[in-house]
NUMIDREN-457049 format. One record per atom (N, C-alpha, C): residue number from 0; atom name; x, y, z. Coordinates in steps of 0.1 Angstrom, whole numbers. Atoms other than C-alpha are relative to their C-alpha. Example, Ala and Ser with C-alpha at 12.3 -4.5 7.8 and 13.67 -1.06 7.14 Angstrom:
BEGIN
<rec seq="0" atom="N" px="9" py="-12" pz="0"/>
<rec seq="0" atom="CA" px="123" py="-45" pz="78"/>
<rec seq="0" atom="C" px="9" py="12" pz="0"/>
<rec seq="1" atom="N" px="-9" py="-11" pz="0"/>
<rec seq="1" atom="CA" px="137" py="-11" pz="71"/>
<rec seq="1" atom="C" px="-8" py="11" pz="8"/>
This chain:
BEGIN
<rec seq="0" atom="N" px="-8" py="11" pz="-6"/>
<rec seq="0" atom="CA" px="52" py="352" pz="-263"/>
<rec seq="0" atom="C" px="-1" py="0" pz="15"/>
<rec seq="1" atom="N" px="1" py="-1" pz="-15"/>
<rec seq="1" atom="CA" px="50" py="365" pz="-227"/>
<rec seq="1" atom="C" px="-13" py="-5" pz="5"/>
<rec seq="2" atom="N" px="13" py="5" pz="-5"/>
<rec seq="2" atom="CA" px="13" py="357" pz="-225"/>
<rec seq="2" atom="C" px="-1" py="-15" pz="0"/>
<rec seq="3" atom="N" px="0" py="15" pz="1"/>
<rec seq="3" atom="CA" px="19" py="321" pz="-237"/>
<rec seq="3" atom="C" px="8" py="-6" pz="12"/>
<rec seq="4" atom="N" px="-8" py="5" pz="-11"/>
<rec seq="4" atom="CA" px="46" py="316" pz="-210"/>
<rec seq="4" atom="C" px="-8" py="2" pz="13"/>
<rec seq="5" atom="N" px="8" py="-2" pz="-12"/>
<rec seq="5" atom="CA" px="23" py="331" pz="-184"/>
<rec seq="5" atom="C" px="-11" py="-10" pz="1"/>
<rec seq="6" atom="N" px="10" py="11" pz="0"/>
<rec seq="6" atom="CA" px="-5" py="307" pz="-194"/>
<rec seq="6" atom="C" px="5" py="-13" pz="4"/>
<rec seq="7" atom="N" px="-7" py="12" pz="-3"/>
<rec seq="7" atom="CA" px="19" py="278" pz="-193"/>
<rec seq="7" atom="C" px="3" py="-1" pz="15"/>
<rec seq="8" atom="N" px="-3" py="-1" pz="-15"/>
<rec seq="8" atom="CA" px="31" py="289" pz="-158"/>
<rec seq="8" atom="C" px="-12" py="-2" pz="8"/>
<rec seq="9" atom="N" px="12" py="1" pz="-8"/>
<rec seq="9" atom="CA" px="-4" py="292" pz="-145"/>
<rec seq="9" atom="C" px="-6" py="-14" pz="-1"/>
<rec seq="10" atom="N" px="4" py="14" pz="1"/>
<rec seq="10" atom="CA" px="-13" py="257" pz="-158"/>
<rec seq="10" atom="C" px="9" py="-9" pz="9"/>
<rec seq="11" atom="N" px="-9" py="8" pz="-8"/>
<rec seq="11" atom="CA" px="18" py="242" pz="-142"/>
<rec seq="11" atom="C" px="-3" py="2" pz="15"/>
<rec seq="12" atom="N" px="2" py="-3" pz="-14"/>
<rec seq="12" atom="CA" px="11" py="260" pz="-109"/>
<rec seq="12" atom="C" px="-14" py="-6" pz="5"/>
<rec seq="13" atom="N" px="13" py="6" pz="-3"/>
<rec seq="13" atom="CA" px="-26" py="248" pz="-110"/>
<rec seq="13" atom="C" px="1" py="-15" pz="2"/>
<rec seq="14" atom="N" px="-2" py="15" pz="-1"/>
<rec seq="14" atom="CA" px="-15" py="212" pz="-116"/>
<rec seq="14" atom="C" px="7" py="-3" pz="13"/>
<rec seq="15" atom="N" px="-8" py="3" pz="-12"/>
<rec seq="15" atom="CA" px="10" py="214" pz="-87"/>
<rec seq="15" atom="C" px="-9" py="1" pz="12"/>
<rec seq="16" atom="N" px="9" py="-2" pz="-12"/>
<rec seq="16" atom="CA" px="-16" py="228" pz="-63"/>
<rec seq="16" atom="C" px="-12" py="-11" pz="0"/>
<rec seq="17" atom="N" px="11" py="9" pz="1"/>
<rec seq="17" atom="CA" px="-43" py="204" pz="-76"/>
<rec seq="17" atom="C" px="3" py="-14" pz="4"/>
<rec seq="18" atom="N" px="-4" py="14" pz="-3"/>
<rec seq="18" atom="CA" px="-23" py="172" pz="-71"/>
<rec seq="18" atom="C" px="-2" py="-4" pz="15"/>
<rec seq="19" atom="N" px="2" py="3" pz="-15"/>
<rec seq="19" atom="CA" px="-22" py="173" pz="-32"/>
<rec seq="19" atom="C" px="-15" py="0" pz="4"/>
<rec seq="20" atom="N" px="14" py="-1" pz="-3"/>
<rec seq="20" atom="CA" px="-59" py="184" pz="-31"/>
<rec seq="20" atom="C" px="-7" py="-12" pz="-5"/>
<rec seq="21" atom="N" px="7" py="12" pz="5"/>
<rec seq="21" atom="CA" px="-70" py="155" pz="-53"/>
<rec seq="21" atom="C" px="4" py="-12" pz="9"/>
<rec seq="22" atom="N" px="-4" py="11" pz="-8"/>
<rec seq="22" atom="CA" px="-49" py="131" pz="-32"/>
<rec seq="22" atom="C" px="-7" py="0" pz="14"/>
<rec seq="23" atom="N" px="7" py="-1" pz="-13"/>
<rec seq="23" atom="CA" px="-64" py="144" pz="0"/>
<rec seq="23" atom="C" px="-15" py="-4" pz="-1"/>
<rec seq="24" atom="N" px="14" py="3" pz="2"/>
<rec seq="24" atom="CA" px="-99" py="141" pz="-14"/>
<rec seq="24" atom="C" px="-2" py="-15" pz="-1"/>
<rec seq="25" atom="N" px="0" py="14" pz="2"/>
<rec seq="25" atom="CA" px="-92" py="105" pz="-25"/>
<rec seq="25" atom="C" px="2" py="-7" pz="13"/>
<rec seq="26" atom="N" px="-3" py="6" pz="-13"/>
<rec seq="26" atom="CA" px="-78" py="97" pz="10"/>
<rec seq="26" atom="C" px="-12" py="1" pz="8"/>
<rec seq="27" atom="N" px="13" py="-1" pz="-8"/>
<rec seq="27" atom="CA" px="-110" py="110" pz="26"/>
<rec seq="27" atom="C" px="-10" py="-9" pz="-5"/>
<rec seq="28" atom="N" px="10" py="9" pz="6"/>
<rec seq="28" atom="CA" px="-131" py="90" pz="2"/>
<rec seq="28" atom="C" px="3" py="-14" pz="4"/>
<rec seq="29" atom="N" px="-4" py="13" pz="-3"/>
<rec seq="29" atom="CA" px="-111" py="59" pz="9"/>
<rec seq="29" atom="C" px="-3" py="-3" pz="15"/>
<rec seq="30" atom="N" px="3" py="3" pz="-14"/>
<rec seq="30" atom="CA" px="-114" py="62" pz="47"/>
<rec seq="30" atom="C" px="-15" py="0" pz="3"/>
<rec seq="31" atom="N" px="14" py="1" pz="-1"/>
<rec seq="31" atom="CA" px="-151" py="70" pz="43"/>
<rec seq="31" atom="C" px="-6" py="-13" pz="-4"/>
<rec seq="32" atom="N" px="4" py="13" pz="4"/>
<rec seq="32" atom="CA" px="-156" py="38" pz="24"/>
<rec seq="32" atom="C" px="3" py="-11" pz="10"/>
<rec seq="33" atom="N" px="-4" py="10" pz="-10"/>
<rec seq="33" atom="CA" px="-137" py="18" pz="49"/>
<rec seq="33" atom="C" px="-8" py="1" pz="13"/>
<rec seq="34" atom="N" px="8" py="-1" pz="-12"/>
<rec seq="34" atom="CA" px="-156" py="32" pz="79"/>
<rec seq="34" atom="C" px="-14" py="-4" pz="-3"/>
<rec seq="35" atom="N" px="14" py="4" pz="4"/>
<rec seq="35" atom="CA" px="-189" py="27" pz="60"/>
<rec seq="35" atom="C" px="-1" py="-15" pz="-1"/>
<rec seq="36" atom="N" px="0" py="14" pz="1"/>
<rec seq="36" atom="CA" px="-180" py="-9" pz="53"/>
<rec seq="36" atom="C" px="0" py="-6" pz="13"/>
<rec seq="37" atom="N" px="-1" py="5" pz="-13"/>
<rec seq="37" atom="CA" px="-171" py="-15" pz="89"/>
<rec seq="37" atom="C" px="-14" py="2" pz="7"/>
<rec seq="38" atom="N" px="13" py="-3" pz="-6"/>
<rec seq="38" atom="CA" px="-204" py="1" pz="101"/>
<rec seq="38" atom="C" px="-11" py="-10" pz="-6"/>
<rec seq="39" atom="N" px="10" py="9" pz="7"/>
<rec seq="39" atom="CA" px="-224" py="-19" pz="75"/>
<rec seq="39" atom="C" px="2" py="-15" pz="5"/>
<rec seq="40" atom="N" px="-3" py="13" pz="-5"/>
<rec seq="40" atom="CA" px="-207" py="-51" pz="86"/>
<rec seq="40" atom="C" px="-5" py="-2" pz="15"/>
<rec seq="41" atom="N" px="4" py="1" pz="-14"/>
<rec seq="41" atom="CA" px="-214" py="-44" pz="123"/>
<rec seq="41" atom="C" px="-15" py="0" pz="0"/>
<rec seq="42" atom="N" px="15" py="0" pz="1"/>
<rec seq="42" atom="CA" px="-251" py="-37" pz="114"/>
<rec seq="42" atom="C" px="-5" py="-14" pz="-4"/>
<rec seq="43" atom="N" px="3" py="13" pz="4"/>
<rec seq="43" atom="CA" px="-253" py="-70" pz="96"/>
<rec seq="43" atom="C" px="2" py="-11" pz="10"/>
<rec seq="44" atom="N" px="-3" py="9" pz="-11"/>
<rec seq="44" atom="CA" px="-236" py="-89" pz="124"/>
<rec seq="44" atom="C" px="-10" py="1" pz="11"/>
<rec seq="45" atom="N" px="9" py="-1" pz="-11"/>
<rec seq="45" atom="CA" px="-259" py="-74" pz="150"/>
<rec seq="45" atom="C" px="-14" py="-5" pz="-3"/>
<rec seq="46" atom="N" px="13" py="5" pz="4"/>
<rec seq="46" atom="CA" px="-290" py="-83" pz="130"/>
<rec seq="46" atom="C" px="1" py="-15" pz="0"/>
<rec seq="47" atom="N" px="-2" py="15" pz="0"/>
<rec seq="47" atom="CA" px="-276" py="-119" pz="126"/>
<rec seq="47" atom="C" px="0" py="-5" pz="14"/>
<rec seq="48" atom="N" px="-1" py="5" pz="-14"/>
<rec seq="48" atom="CA" px="-269" py="-122" pz="163"/>
<rec seq="48" atom="C" px="-14" py="1" pz="6"/>
<rec seq="49" atom="N" px="13" py="-2" pz="-6"/>
<rec seq="49" atom="CA" px="-304" py="-109" pz="172"/>
<rec seq="49" atom="C" px="-9" py="-12" pz="-5"/>
<rec seq="50" atom="N" px="8" py="11" pz="5"/>
<rec seq="50" atom="CA" px="-320" py="-136" pz="150"/>
<rec seq="50" atom="C" px="3" py="-13" pz="6"/>
<rec seq="51" atom="N" px="-4" py="13" pz="-5"/>
<rec seq="51" atom="CA" px="-301" py="-165" pz="164"/>
<rec seq="51" atom="C" px="-2" py="-1" pz="15"/>
């Protein structure tokens, strides 16, 4: 019985710790995609301006 409770407690603690880490990783991914899109748009705009 004690081992089962210990396993359940370890799973709960892992989920509590994993939540913020996953959120932080997704936030970094989101900002990376936003910055990448801005850089890509700037490259396209500069190529378009050079052609005209």
